[in-house]
C-alpha positions as CSV (number, residue, x, y, z in Angstrom):
1,X,21.7,-27.3,68.6
2,X,19.4,-30.0,69.9
3,X,16.6,-27.5,70.3
4,X,16.3,-27.3,66.5
5,X,15.2,-30.9,66.3
6,X,11.6,-31.4,65.4
7,X,9.4,-32.9,68.1
8,X,7.2,-35.9,67.2
9,X,4.4,-36.9,69.5
10,X,3.6,-40.6,69.4
11,X,0.0,-41.4,70.5
12,X,-0.1,-45.2,71.0
13,X,-1.5,-47.3,73.8
14,X,0.6,-50.4,73.0
15,X,4.0,-50.2,74.9
16,X,5.9,-52.3,72.4
17,X,4.7,-50.1,69.5
18,X,5.7,-47.0,71.4
19,X,9.1,-48.4,72.2
20,X,9.9,-49.3,68.5
21,X,8.7,-45.9,67.3
22,X,10.5,-44.0,70.0
23,X,13.8,-45.8,69.3
24,X,13.7,-45.2,65.6
25,X,12.6,-41.6,65.8
26,X,15.4,-40.8,68.3
27,X,17.8,-42.6,66.0
28,X,16.7,-40.3,63.2
29,X,17.5,-37.3,65.4
30,X,14.0,-36.2,66.5
31,X,12.8,-35.3,70.0
32,X,10.1,-37.7,71.0
33,X,7.1,-37.3,73.3
34,X,4.3,-39.8,73.7
35,X,0.8,-40.2,75.0
36,X,-1.1,-43.4,75.8
37,X,-4.6,-42.2,75.2
38,X,-6.6,-39.5,73.3
39,X,-7.2,-37.2,76.3
40,X,-3.5,-37.1,77.1
41,X,-2.7,-36.4,73.5
42,X,-5.0,-33.4,73.3
43,X,-3.6,-32.0,76.5
44,X,0.0,-32.4,75.4
45,X,-0.7,-30.8,72.0
46,X,-2.2,-27.8,73.7
47,X,0.8,-27.5,76.1
48,X,3.7,-28.1,73.8
49,X,2.6,-27.9,70.2
50,X,4.6,-30.8,68.6
51,X,5.9,-30.6,65.0
52,X,4.2,-33.8,63.9
53,X,1.9,-36.4,65.5
54,X,1.9,-40.2,64.8
55,X,-1.6,-41.1,65.9
56,X,-3.0,-44.6,66.4
57,X,-6.7,-45.1,65.4
58,X,-7.6,-47.5,68.1
59,X,-7.1,-45.7,71.5
60,X,-9.0,-46.1,74.8
61,X,-11.8,-43.7,75.6
62,X,-11.2,-41.1,72.8
63,X,-10.4,-42.6,69.5
64,X,-7.6,-41.5,67.2
65,X,-10.2,-40.4,64.6
66,X,-11.8,-38.1,67.2
67,X,-8.4,-36.7,68.3
68,X,-7.6,-35.9,64.7
69,X,-11.0,-34.3,64.2
70,X,-10.6,-32.1,67.2
71,X,-7.0,-31.0,66.3
72,X,-8.0,-30.2,62.7
73,X,-11.0,-28.2,63.8
74,X,-8.9,-25.7,65.7
75,X,-6.9,-23.0,63.9
76,X,-3.9,-23.3,66.2
77,X,-3.4,-27.0,65.8
78,X,-4.7,-27.5,62.3
79,X,-1.3,-27.0,60.7
80,X,0.3,-29.9,62.7
81,X,0.8,-32.9,60.4
82,X,-1.0,-36.0,61.6
83,X,0.1,-39.5,60.3
84,X,-2.6,-42.0,61.3
85,X,-1.7,-45.6,62.1
86,X,-4.3,-48.3,61.8
87,X,-4.9,-52.0,61.3
88,X,-7.9,-51.0,59.2
89,X,-6.8,-51.5,55.6
90,X,-10.1,-51.2,53.8
91,X,-10.4,-48.3,51.4
92,X,-13.5,-46.9,53.3
93,X,-11.4,-46.6,56.5
94,X,-8.5,-45.0,54.7
95,X,-10.8,-42.5,53.2
96,X,-12.5,-41.8,56.5
97,X,-9.1,-41.2,58.2
98,X,-8.0,-38.8,55.4
99,X,-11.4,-37.0,55.3
100,X,-11.1,-36.4,59.1
101,X,-8.0,-34.4,58.4
102,X,-5.1,-36.9,58.7
103,X,-2.2,-35.8,56.4
104,X,-1.2,-39.4,55.8
105,X,-2.5,-42.9,56.6
106,X,-0.3,-45.9,57.3
107,X,-1.7,-49.5,57.6
108,X,-0.3,-51.8,60.3
109,X,1.9,-53.8,60.1
110,X,4.1,-51.2,58.5
111,X,7.7,-50.8,57.4
112,X,9.5,-48.6,59.9
113,X,11.7,-47.3,57.1
114,X,8.7,-46.2,55.0
115,X,7.1,-44.5,58.1
116,X,10.3,-42.6,58.7
117,X,10.3,-41.5,55.0
118,X,6.7,-40.3,55.4
119,X,7.5,-38.4,58.5
120,X,10.4,-36.7,56.7
121,X,8.1,-35.8,53.8
122,X,5.6,-34.1,56.2
123,X,8.3,-32.2,58.1
124,X,9.9,-31.0,54.9
125,X,6.6,-29.2,54.3
126,X,6.1,-27.8,57.8
127,X,9.7,-27.5,59.2
128,X,11.9,-27.0,56.1
129,X,14.8,-25.5,58.1
130,X,15.0,-28.7,60.1
131,X,15.8,-30.7,56.9
132,X,18.4,-28.2,55.6
133,X,16.2,-26.2,53.2
134,X,16.7,-22.6,52.3
135,X,14.1,-20.2,53.6
136,X,13.2,-16.8,52.1
137,X,11.1,-13.9,53.4
138,X,11.1,-10.6,51.6
139,X,14.8,-9.7,51.2
140,X,15.9,-12.2,54.0
141,X,17.4,-15.5,53.0
142,X,18.3,-18.2,55.5
143,X,20.4,-21.2,54.4
144,X,19.7,-23.8,57.1
145,X,22.5,-26.1,55.7
146,X,25.3,-23.6,55.9
147,X,23.9,-21.5,58.7
148,X,24.2,-18.3,56.7
149,X,21.7,-15.5,56.6
150,X,21.7,-12.6,54.2
151,X,19.5,-9.5,53.8
152,X,19.3,-7.7,50.5
153,X,22.4,-9.7,49.6
154,X,24.5,-8.6,52.6
155,X,25.5,-11.2,55.2
156,X,23.8,-10.9,58.6
157,X,25.9,-12.1,61.5
158,X,23.8,-14.0,64.1
159,X,24.6,-16.1,67.1
160,X,23.3,-19.7,67.3
161,X,20.2,-18.7,69.4
162,X,19.3,-15.8,67.1
163,X,19.7,-18.1,64.1
164,X,17.3,-20.6,65.6
165,X,14.8,-17.8,66.4
166,X,14.9,-16.5,62.9
167,X,14.5,-20.0,61.4
168,X,11.4,-20.6,63.6
169,X,9.8,-17.3,62.4
170,X,10.7,-17.9,58.7
171,X,9.2,-21.3,58.7
172,X,5.8,-19.8,59.6
173,X,5.7,-16.1,58.5
174,X,2.8,-14.2,60.1
175,X,2.3,-16.8,62.9
176,X,2.4,-15.3,66.4
177,X,4.6,-17.3,68.7
178,X,4.2,-16.9,72.5
179,X,7.4,-16.7,74.6
180,X,6.7,-20.2,75.9
181,X,6.4,-21.6,72.4
182,X,9.7,-19.9,71.4
183,X,11.4,-21.3,74.5
184,X,10.3,-24.8,73.5
185,X,11.4,-24.5,69.9
186,X,14.6,-22.6,70.3
187,X,16.0,-23.5,73.8
188,X,14.4,-26.9,74.1
189,X,11.6,-28.5,76.2
190,X,13.8,-29.8,78.9
191,X,15.7,-26.6,79.6
192,X,14.5,-24.0,82.1
193,X,15.1,-20.4,80.8
194,X,13.3,-17.3,82.0
195,X,10.8,-16.0,79.5
196,X,12.5,-12.6,79.7
197,X,15.5,-14.2,78.0
198,X,13.4,-14.5,74.9
199,X,13.0,-10.7,74.8
200,X,16.7,-10.2,75.1
201,X,17.4,-12.4,72.1
202,X,14.6,-10.9,70.1
203,X,16.2,-7.6,70.7
204,X,19.6,-8.9,69.4
205,X,17.9,-10.5,66.3
206,X,16.2,-7.2,65.5
207,X,19.4,-5.3,65.8
208,X,21.3,-7.7,63.6
209,X,18.6,-7.7,60.9
210,X,18.4,-3.9,60.9
211,X,22.2,-3.4,61.0
212,X,22.4,-2.4,57.3
213,X,19.5,0.0,57.5
214,X,16.6,-2.3,56.7
215,X,13.3,-2.0,58.5
216,X,12.5,-4.2,61.5
217,X,10.6,-7.3,60.1
218,X,9.6,-8.6,63.5
219,X,6.2,-7.6,65.0
220,X,5.5,-7.5,68.8
221,X,1.9,-8.6,69.6
222,X,1.2,-7.1,73.0
223,X,0.3,-9.6,75.6
224,X,0.9,-12.6,73.2
225,X,4.4,-12.7,71.7
226,X,6.2,-12.1,68.4
227,X,5.7,-12.7,64.7
228,X,7.6,-12.2,61.4
229,X,5.7,-9.9,59.2
């Protein structure tokens, strides 16, 4: 079930700060990745698409503000929540950070407990299944807490992998996921699985969702991947 855990990317050039954040995020049950500078952060986001980014303002070479501006200017990375960390406490700096696109702004030194609460708030908006919320799409209902799925009121029997696939799709209806993105989210970033395995499990999910005669809600985007709706 570890592959269901949201991944938080820490972009921080101070090792001690990274260590504290990594420890507390891991203790909360998140997968953690980190980058020491802005260029590395932009590269990692393109490659793995984290669920949330904790971004320090003061970074070598490319500033956190510029990283945020670039991420929020692209359609594929715009939805990723960005929490900006900064020692700049003036209102003008806070406004600048938020106007650049940051979803939240936390002033250093900060309370770790408060930062964790802010992270949970952002993930509740973008990864509701990861915090146990119920998801609905047309006549499909997924209860992330009880791991039950129904369609038109009838129970749908899914294996663990198919359940995680469906949760991924239902969190972002209409979004096209590549096979590599599905591998990262459903199987995990540290596990090697052939991309053809995705097709096999998509087939099983389709069969289960259509078992009671409903139409296939999944869409194949040739050369790209799959989407719900």
